[in-house]
Wavefront OBJ file of the C-alpha trace (Angstrom):
o trace
v 0.005 -0.006 0.000
v 1.574 3.302 -1.087
v 1.778 6.466 0.962
v 0.565 9.815 -0.349
v 1.859 13.345 -0.053
v -0.178 15.925 1.863
v -2.289 18.444 -0.041
v -0.083 21.417 0.842
v 3.219 19.748 0.103
v 2.171 18.152 -3.173
v 0.659 20.991 -5.229
v 2.974 21.432 -8.211
v 4.199 24.855 -9.248
v 5.301 23.661 -12.663
v 3.401 22.166 -15.598
v 4.737 20.200 -18.564
v 2.848 20.673 -21.831
v 3.456 18.225 -24.697
v 3.450 20.035 -28.045
v 5.902 17.968 -30.090
v 3.659 15.671 -32.130
v 2.734 15.770 -35.798
v -0.976 16.494 -35.321
v -1.708 15.016 -38.744
v -5.313 14.036 -38.033
v -6.321 17.694 -37.609
v -4.060 19.461 -40.125
v -1.601 18.856 -42.886
v 1.647 20.825 -43.017
v -0.225 23.390 -45.117
v -2.189 24.527 -42.066
v -0.939 25.857 -38.742
v 0.857 23.504 -36.356
v -1.771 21.695 -34.297
v -0.973 23.485 -30.988
v -1.661 26.809 -32.725
v -5.113 25.787 -33.965
v -7.564 28.491 -32.935
v -10.528 28.027 -30.604
v -12.195 31.351 -31.043
v -9.301 33.766 -31.208
v -6.960 31.838 -28.883
v -4.643 28.991 -29.856
v -5.193 25.592 -28.229
v -1.865 25.619 -26.408
v -2.394 29.172 -25.169
v -5.726 28.133 -23.677
v -3.958 25.270 -21.894
v -1.276 27.633 -20.563
v -3.916 30.162 -19.482
v -5.734 27.556 -17.395
v -2.571 26.467 -15.595
v -1.536 30.010 -14.760
v -5.074 30.776 -13.542
v -4.809 27.740 -11.259
v -1.648 29.085 -9.614
v 1.092 27.317 -11.564
v 4.113 29.622 -11.800
v 6.064 27.959 -14.641
v 5.266 25.906 -17.715
v 7.669 23.742 -19.689
v 6.588 23.273 -23.321
v 8.068 20.271 -25.134
v 8.575 21.056 -28.817
v 9.314 18.860 -31.824
v 7.388 19.072 -35.103
v 7.519 22.621 -36.526
v 9.100 23.730 -33.275
v 10.075 27.243 -34.379
v 6.523 28.035 -35.488
v 4.979 26.707 -32.278
v 7.402 28.639 -30.111
v 6.824 31.853 -32.063
v 3.065 31.449 -31.675
v 3.393 30.968 -27.925
v 5.752 33.924 -27.575
v 3.251 36.112 -29.445
v 0.393 34.957 -27.213
v 1.287 36.949 -24.096
v 0.601 34.132 -21.635
v 0.760 35.443 -18.071
v 3.457 33.214 -16.606
v 6.989 31.947 -17.068
v 7.440 29.575 -20.021
v 10.524 27.565 -20.891
v 11.033 25.298 -23.885
v 12.751 21.956 -24.424
v 13.130 20.015 -27.661
v 12.397 16.336 -28.195
v 14.439 15.175 -31.204
v 12.512 11.870 -31.190
v 9.116 13.530 -31.608
v 7.976 11.087 -34.307
v 8.071 8.306 -31.695
v 5.932 7.750 -28.586
v 4.861 10.748 -26.507
v 6.492 9.271 -23.433
v 9.793 10.452 -24.914
v 8.429 14.020 -24.914
v 7.672 13.657 -21.200
v 11.214 12.432 -20.642
v 12.628 15.464 -22.493
v 11.267 17.741 -19.747
v 13.194 16.000 -16.980
v 16.171 18.366 -17.146
v 13.907 21.300 -16.227
v 11.481 19.624 -13.816
v 14.219 17.730 -11.945
v 12.938 16.327 -8.619
v 9.746 18.334 -8.081
v 6.138 17.213 -8.591
v 4.552 18.526 -11.768
v 1.326 18.762 -13.719
v 1.294 17.201 -17.176
v -1.026 17.982 -20.063
v -1.319 17.558 -23.788
v -1.329 20.789 -25.804
v -4.512 19.767 -27.602
v -6.710 18.979 -24.575
v -8.627 21.993 -23.306
v -10.395 22.093 -19.967
v -11.672 24.237 -17.114
v -9.086 25.470 -14.622
v -11.324 23.883 -11.958
v -10.073 20.472 -13.159
v -6.505 21.472 -12.262
v -7.596 22.810 -8.879
v -9.504 19.611 -8.083
v -6.652 17.401 -9.265
v -4.253 19.314 -7.004
v -6.309 18.269 -3.983
v -6.152 14.555 -4.820
v -3.707 12.445 -2.773
v -0.547 11.981 -4.829
v 1.327 8.694 -4.362
v 4.846 9.379 -3.133
v 6.383 7.685 -6.182
v 3.544 7.816 -8.651
v 0.882 9.903 -10.350
v -2.781 10.860 -10.422
v -4.718 10.945 -13.712
v -7.835 13.060 -14.140
v -10.522 10.809 -15.607
v -14.070 11.203 -16.834
v -16.512 8.502 -15.738
v -19.430 9.938 -17.768
v -18.930 7.424 -20.553
v -22.133 8.329 -22.377
v -20.920 11.917 -22.781
v -17.581 11.242 -24.496
v -17.493 12.824 -27.946
v -15.360 10.232 -29.754
v -15.078 7.064 -27.688
v -13.206 5.176 -30.419
v -10.313 7.640 -30.156
v -10.400 7.951 -26.361
v -7.815 6.351 -24.099
v -9.792 4.031 -21.846
v -9.049 3.352 -18.198
v -10.103 0.439 -16.006
v -10.034 1.265 -12.316
v -10.474 -0.434 -8.994
v -11.668 2.314 -6.699
v -9.116 5.082 -7.234
v -6.440 2.714 -8.574
v -5.557 2.363 -12.259
v -5.729 -1.273 -13.311
v -5.395 -0.897 -17.089
v -5.014 1.961 -19.579
v -5.176 1.663 -23.370
v -7.187 2.915 -26.350
v -8.276 -0.620 -27.222
v -9.674 -1.806 -23.865
v -12.957 -3.704 -24.157
v -13.769 -3.352 -20.446
v -13.282 0.065 -18.828
v -15.049 2.475 -16.506
v -13.358 5.826 -17.219
v -11.656 7.865 -19.924
v -8.275 9.594 -19.755
v -8.651 13.426 -19.983
v -4.952 14.015 -20.743
v -4.372 15.855 -17.456
v -2.028 14.423 -14.806
v -0.327 15.296 -11.531
v 2.981 13.437 -11.288
v 6.084 12.798 -9.281
v 9.471 12.355 -11.018
v 8.861 8.602 -10.723
v 7.077 8.913 -14.068
v 10.387 9.883 -15.696
v 12.021 6.809 -14.178
v 9.203 4.545 -15.375
v 9.327 5.849 -18.953
v 13.109 5.607 -18.994
v 12.997 1.974 -17.814
v 10.414 0.985 -20.418
v 12.295 2.771 -23.186
v 15.588 1.101 -22.308
v 13.924 -2.314 -22.241
v 12.929 -2.050 -25.908
v 15.108 -2.481 -28.937
v 13.728 0.664 -30.600
v 13.906 2.678 -27.334
v 10.326 3.861 -27.837
v 7.775 4.487 -25.080
v 4.321 6.064 -24.893
v 2.997 7.984 -21.918
v 0.434 5.224 -21.395
v 3.275 2.708 -21.173
v 4.801 4.765 -18.366
v 1.445 4.944 -16.593
v 1.060 1.170 -16.924
v 4.448 0.636 -15.310
v 3.431 2.754 -12.313
v 0.019 1.082 -12.161
v 1.741 -2.316 -12.007
v 3.634 -1.006 -8.981
v 0.358 0.258 -7.410
v 1.518 3.873 -7.788
v -1.132 5.192 -10.210
v -4.399 6.780 -9.019
v -7.339 8.598 -10.620
v -9.255 11.791 -9.890
v -12.829 11.972 -11.206
v -13.472 15.322 -12.947
v -17.212 15.068 -12.306
v -19.051 17.666 -14.388
v -15.900 19.592 -15.321
v -15.542 20.452 -19.000
v -12.736 19.132 -21.179
v -12.187 18.075 -24.772
v -9.429 16.382 -26.722
v -9.103 18.313 -29.991
v -7.782 15.766 -32.464
v -10.022 15.949 -35.541
v -12.127 18.604 -37.318
v -15.204 17.127 -35.613
v -13.740 17.355 -32.122
v -12.586 20.909 -32.870
v -16.156 21.906 -33.712
v -17.377 20.121 -30.574
v -14.842 22.001 -28.424
v -15.967 25.310 -29.901
v -19.541 24.475 -28.932
v -18.474 23.605 -25.376
v -16.268 26.574 -24.617
v -16.934 29.596 -26.793
v -20.306 30.730 -25.511
v -19.498 30.782 -21.804
v -16.545 31.418 -19.496
v -13.995 28.619 -19.822
v -13.320 28.757 -16.068
v -16.957 28.036 -15.192
v -17.790 24.365 -14.707
v -20.430 23.188 -17.168
v -23.240 20.822 -16.201
v -22.462 18.624 -19.188
v -19.556 17.678 -21.390
v -21.725 15.519 -23.607
v -21.749 14.782 -27.300
v -23.268 17.450 -29.486
v -26.663 16.517 -30.933
l 1 2 3 4 5 6 7 8 9 10 11 12 13 14 15 16 17 18 19 20 21 22 23 24 25 26 27 28 29 30 31 32 33 34 35 36 37 38 39 40 41 42 43 44 45 46 47 48 49 50 51 52 53 54 55 56 57 58 59 60 61 62 63 64 65 66 67 68 69 70 71 72 73 74 75 76 77 78 79 80 81 82 83 84 85 86 87 88 89 90 91 92 93 94 95 96 97 98 99 100 101 102 103 104 105 106 107 108 109 110 111 112 113 114 115 116 117 118 119 120 121 122 123 124 125 126 127 128 129 130 131 132 133 134 135 136 137 138 139 140 141 142 143 144 145 146 147 148 149 150 151 152 153 154 155 156 157 158 159 160 161 162 163 164 165 166 167 168 169 170 171 172 173 174 175 176 177 178 179 180 181 182 183 184 185 186 187 188 189 190 191 192 193 194 195 196 197 198 199 200 201 202 203 204 205 206 207 208 209 210 211 212 213 214 215 216 217 218 219 220 221 222 223 224 225 226 227 228 229 230 231 232 233 234 235 236 237 238 239 240 241 242 243 244 245 246 247 248 249 250 251 252 253 254 255 256 257 258 259 260 261 262 263
């Protein structure tokens, strides 16, 4: 049975944002890089950064890869109200766990939030996640248990839990009771887990889910239920339109009563 850090000692002051991937399902190279896709008049990644800074995070580390110069220029022009540093993942065409690992040199030994650059959400999700007990050598994943409200279940990463423990995590699970929102609170043990998995493979690849599985196998992975909090993974033109419907007509920091599929 693992111990957990206290609420006051655990709340991270730094967030890692993964913005290195190709984003080919939403755009070709003729369009903007995926993190700079606009929701209203604000880029996806800027909305993610805004929510973390609103929630009291003092620094964000953005992991770049594909079209890195363009993404960085777009962030620099966005006037986000917090400190932002950048790291580069030269293996950005491989699993996203390697992008997490690229942030280790900046994060070092402190707890951290982790988010994808294309998942938008209410800042209340971050605040609630920060109150969840964090395993001393593990992580907490924000999950959505409202399975009938998920916009694109086929594309969602599914999670099977036992109470607050992660049992399995994968896109292809047949039996599951929650969906991964792409928002985590982590200890540096995640870096160690990804590094171990990567080194165990001939191609040195590793996804974030593989790192989560390794911690789950050690009983160090927990979940936080987002309840009615709003979030959306923006991965296709359809999910982009759905996200616009969720967030553009009301304050993004106000918790919605529903995050369901558009009629």
